[in-house]
TORPA-380874 format. One line per field, with one value per residue: y, x, z of N, C-alpha, C, O in turn; residue in one letter; residue number from 1. Coordinates in steps of 0.2 Angstrom, whole numbers, plus 5000, padded with zeros to 4 digits. Layout:
! TORPA-380874
n.py <- Y, ... .
n.px <- X, ... .
n.pz <- Z, ... .
ca.py <- Y, ... .
ca.px <- X, ... .
ca.pz <- Z, ... .
c.py <- Y, ... .
c.px <- X, ... .
c.pz <- Z, ... .
o.py <- Y, ... .
o.px <- X, ... .
o.pz <- Z, ... .
vexba <- a, ... .
pakol <- NUM, ... .
END
This chain:
! TORPA-380874
n.py <- 5024, 5017, 5009, 5005, 4997, 5008, 5018, 5027, 5029, 5043, 5049, 5058, 5062, 5050, 5048, 5041, 5041, 5044, 5039, 5049, 5046, 5055, 5058, 5060, 5074, 5080, 5073, 5056, 5051, 5049, 5035, 5032, 5024, 5028, 5020, 5015, 5027, 5031, 5019, 5022, 5034, 5029, 5024, 5032, 5047, 5060, 5070, 5073, 5063, 5051, 5055, 5053, 5039, 5034, 5041, 5052, 5069, 5080, 5089, 5080, 5070, 5078, 5080, 5068, 5066, 5076, 5073, 5063, 5067, 5067, 5070, 5072, 5073, 5063, 5051, 5050, 5045, 5053, 5067, 5079, 5082, 5085, 5098 .
n.px <- 4870, 4884, 4900, 4917, 4934, 4942, 4934, 4919, 4902, 4894, 4879, 4871, 4876, 4881, 4894, 4911, 4919, 4935, 4940, 4945, 4957, 4959, 4971, 4974, 4980, 4994, 4996, 4993, 4978, 4980, 4975, 4972, 4964, 4952, 4954, 4966, 4973, 4968, 4973, 4988, 4988, 4986, 4997, 5007, 5014, 5012, 5004, 5012, 5021, 5013, 5009, 5020, 5024, 5013, 5017, 5012, 5004, 5002, 4992, 4984, 4980, 4973, 4961, 4955, 4952, 4944, 4933, 4926, 4923, 4931, 4943, 4961, 4966, 4960, 4963, 4979, 4993, 4998, 4988, 4993, 5004, 4998, 4996 .
n.pz <- 4969, 4964, 4968, 4966, 4968, 4966, 4960, 4959, 4954, 4948, 4956, 4950, 4937, 4931, 4928, 4929, 4944, 4951, 4967, 4981, 4994, 5009, 5021, 5037, 5044, 5056, 5073, 5077, 5086, 5103, 5111, 5123, 5137, 5150, 5161, 5161, 5163, 5176, 5183, 5181, 5189, 5202, 5204, 5205, 5212, 5208, 5194, 5183, 5184, 5181, 5168, 5162, 5162, 5156, 5142, 5138, 5137, 5152, 5152, 5142, 5151, 5161, 5153, 5150, 5163, 5166, 5156, 5163, 5175, 5185, 5197, 5200, 5212, 5221, 5216, 5216, 5225, 5236, 5241, 5243, 5234, 5221, 5211 .
ca.py <- 5026, 5010, 5009, 5000, 4999, 5015, 5023, 5028, 5032, 5049, 5048, 5064, 5062, 5043, 5047, 5036, 5047, 5043, 5040, 5051, 5047, 5061, 5056, 5064, 5078, 5079, 5068, 5051, 5053, 5045, 5030, 5029, 5023, 5032, 5014, 5016, 5033, 5030, 5016, 5026, 5039, 5027, 5021, 5037, 5053, 5066, 5069, 5072, 5056, 5047, 5056, 5051, 5033, 5034, 5044, 5058, 5076, 5081, 5090, 5074, 5066, 5080, 5079, 5062, 5065, 5080, 5071, 5057, 5069, 5065, 5073, 5067, 5072, 5058, 5045, 5050, 5042, 5058, 5069, 5085, 5082, 5087, 5106 .
ca.px <- 4878, 4889, 4906, 4922, 4940, 4945, 4930, 4912, 4897, 4891, 4872, 4868, 4877, 4882, 4901, 4915, 4923, 4940, 4939, 4951, 4957, 4962, 4975, 4974, 4986, 4995, 4999, 4987, 4976, 4980, 4968, 4973, 4957, 4952, 4955, 4974, 4974, 4968, 4979, 4993, 4988, 4985, 5004, 5011, 5012, 5010, 5001, 5017, 5024, 5008, 5009, 5027, 5023, 5008, 5020, 5007, 5005, 4998, 4986, 4979, 4978, 4968, 4956, 4953, 4949, 4938, 4928, 4924, 4921, 4934, 4948, 4968, 4968, 4957, 4967, 4985, 4994, 4998, 4984, 4995, 5008, 4995, 4997 .
ca.pz <- 4969, 4964, 4969, 4963, 4972, 4964, 4956, 4961, 4949, 4951, 4956, 4946, 4929, 4930, 4926, 4934, 4946, 4956, 4976, 4983, 5000, 5012, 5025, 5042, 5047, 5062, 5076, 5077, 5093, 5108, 5113, 5132, 5141, 5157, 5166, 5160, 5168, 5184, 5186, 5182, 5194, 5208, 5206, 5205, 5217, 5204, 5188, 5179, 5185, 5178, 5161, 5159, 5162, 5149, 5138, 5134, 5142, 5157, 5148, 5141, 5158, 5165, 5148, 5151, 5170, 5165, 5153, 5167, 5180, 5191, 5200, 5201, 5219, 5223, 5212, 5217, 5231, 5240, 5239, 5244, 5229, 5214, 5212 .
c.py <- 5018, 5012, 5004, 5001, 5006, 5020, 5021, 5030, 5037, 5047, 5054, 5062, 5055, 5041, 5043, 5041, 5043, 5043, 5043, 5050, 5052, 5057, 5061, 5069, 5078, 5073, 5062, 5052, 5048, 5041, 5027, 5030, 5027, 5026, 5015, 5022, 5034, 5025, 5018, 5031, 5037, 5024, 5026, 5044, 5059, 5066, 5070, 5066, 5050, 5049, 5053, 5043, 5032, 5037, 5049, 5064, 5076, 5083, 5085, 5071, 5071, 5081, 5074, 5062, 5070, 5077, 5066, 5060, 5068, 5070, 5069, 5068, 5066, 5051, 5043, 5047, 5048, 5064, 5077, 5086, 5085, 5095, 5107 .
c.px <- 4882, 4896, 4911, 4927, 4942, 4941, 4923, 4908, 4894, 4882, 4867, 4870, 4880, 4890, 4904, 4920, 4929, 4939, 4946, 4951, 4962, 4965, 4975, 4981, 4988, 4997, 4992, 4985, 4977, 4975, 4970, 4966, 4959, 4954, 4962, 4977, 4973, 4972, 4986, 4994, 4987, 4992, 5008, 5009, 5010, 5008, 5007, 5020, 5019, 5009, 5016, 5027, 5017, 5010, 5015, 5009, 5001, 4993, 4981, 4977, 4972, 4962, 4954, 4948, 4942, 4931, 4923, 4921, 4924, 4941, 4956, 4968, 4964, 4961, 4974, 4986, 4994, 4994, 4988, 5000, 5004, 4994, 4991 .
c.pz <- 4970, 4965, 4967, 4968, 4971, 4961, 4960, 4956, 4952, 4950, 4951, 4939, 4927, 4927, 4931, 4937, 4951, 4963, 4978, 4990, 5004, 5019, 5032, 5043, 5054, 5066, 5076, 5086, 5097, 5111, 5120, 5134, 5147, 5162, 5167, 5164, 5174, 5186, 5187, 5187, 5200, 5210, 5206, 5209, 5214, 5197, 5182, 5179, 5181, 5170, 5157, 5158, 5156, 5143, 5133, 5139, 5148, 5156, 5147, 5147, 5161, 5161, 5150, 5157, 5170, 5161, 5157, 5172, 5187, 5193, 5201, 5209, 5223, 5220, 5215, 5225, 5237, 5239, 5240, 5238, 5223, 5216, 5206 .
o.py <- 5016, 5017, 4998, 5005, 5010, 5025, 5015, 5034, 5037, 5045, 5053, 5061, 5054, 5036, 5042, 5045, 5038, 5049, 5041, 5053, 5053, 5054, 5067, 5066, 5077, 5068, 5064, 5053, 5043, 5044, 5021, 5035, 5030, 5028, 5016, 5022, 5038, 5025, 5017, 5033, 5041, 5021, 5025, 5045, 5062, 5061, 5067, 5063, 5046, 5044, 5051, 5040, 5027, 5036, 5049, 5064, 5071, 5080, 5085, 5069, 5068, 5084, 5075, 5060, 5068, 5078, 5064, 5056, 5069, 5074, 5064, 5063, 5065, 5046, 5037, 5046, 5047, 5067, 5081, 5092, 5089, 5097, 5113 .
o.px <- 4884, 4898, 4909, 4926, 4943, 4943, 4922, 4910, 4892, 4880, 4861, 4865, 4881, 4892, 4902, 4924, 4927, 4938, 4951, 4946, 4968, 4961, 4976, 4986, 4983, 5000, 4986, 4989, 4974, 4970, 4971, 4963, 4964, 4957, 4965, 4981, 4977, 4973, 4989, 5000, 4987, 4993, 5014, 5004, 5006, 5010, 5006, 5021, 5022, 5009, 5016, 5030, 5018, 5007, 5014, 5014, 4997, 4988, 4975, 4971, 4967, 4957, 4948, 4942, 4936, 4926, 4918, 4916, 4922, 4942, 4956, 4971, 4966, 4961, 4976, 4981, 4991, 4996, 4985, 5001, 5008, 4991, 4990 .
o.pz <- 4975, 4962, 4966, 4973, 4976, 4960, 4963, 4952, 4958, 4944, 4950, 4935, 4921, 4926, 4936, 4935, 4954, 4965, 4977, 4993, 5001, 5023, 5031, 5043, 5058, 5063, 5076, 5090, 5096, 5114, 5121, 5134, 5150, 5167, 5173, 5168, 5178, 5192, 5192, 5189, 5205, 5215, 5207, 5210, 5217, 5194, 5177, 5174, 5178, 5166, 5151, 5153, 5152, 5138, 5127, 5143, 5149, 5158, 5148, 5147, 5164, 5164, 5151, 5158, 5173, 5163, 5154, 5175, 5193, 5189, 5204, 5212, 5228, 5224, 5215, 5229, 5243, 5234, 5236, 5236, 5219, 5221, 5204 .
vexba <- x, x, x, x, x, x, x, x, x, x, x, x, x, x, x, x, x, x, x, x, x, x, x, x, x, x, x, x, x, x, x, x, x, x, x, x, x, x, x, x, x, x, x, x, x, x, x, x, x, x, x, x, x, x, x, x, x, x, x, x, x, x, x, x, x, x, x, x, x, x, x, x, x, x, x, x, x, x, x, x, x, x, x .
pakol <- 1, 2, 3, 4, 5, 6, 7, 8, 9, 10, 11, 12, 13, 14, 15, 16, 17, 18, 19, 20, 21, 22, 23, 24, 25, 26, 27, 28, 29, 30, 31, 32, 33, 34, 35, 36, 37, 38, 39, 40, 41, 42, 43, 44, 45, 46, 47, 48, 49, 50, 51, 52, 53, 54, 55, 56, 57, 58, 59, 60, 61, 62, 63, 64, 65, 66, 67, 68, 69, 70, 71, 72, 73, 74, 75, 76, 77, 78, 79, 80, 81, 82, 83 .
END
């Protein structure tokens, strides 16, 4: 299968077919790392405050922490402020 910039050759029939580029629908994924989330939580008293600083949702903060097996209670300044 040989390719050109705009066409590729079909391996079965040998015809030149145009390459179709598909663009992603919806929002671009946030690429906020776990280190940035942890730093924001350590400098914040609530998850909401950290999410506002990172310009993302609270759900995204919880999702990142869950992926790494962490709890927001251990990272925030005031343990009792996380609900």
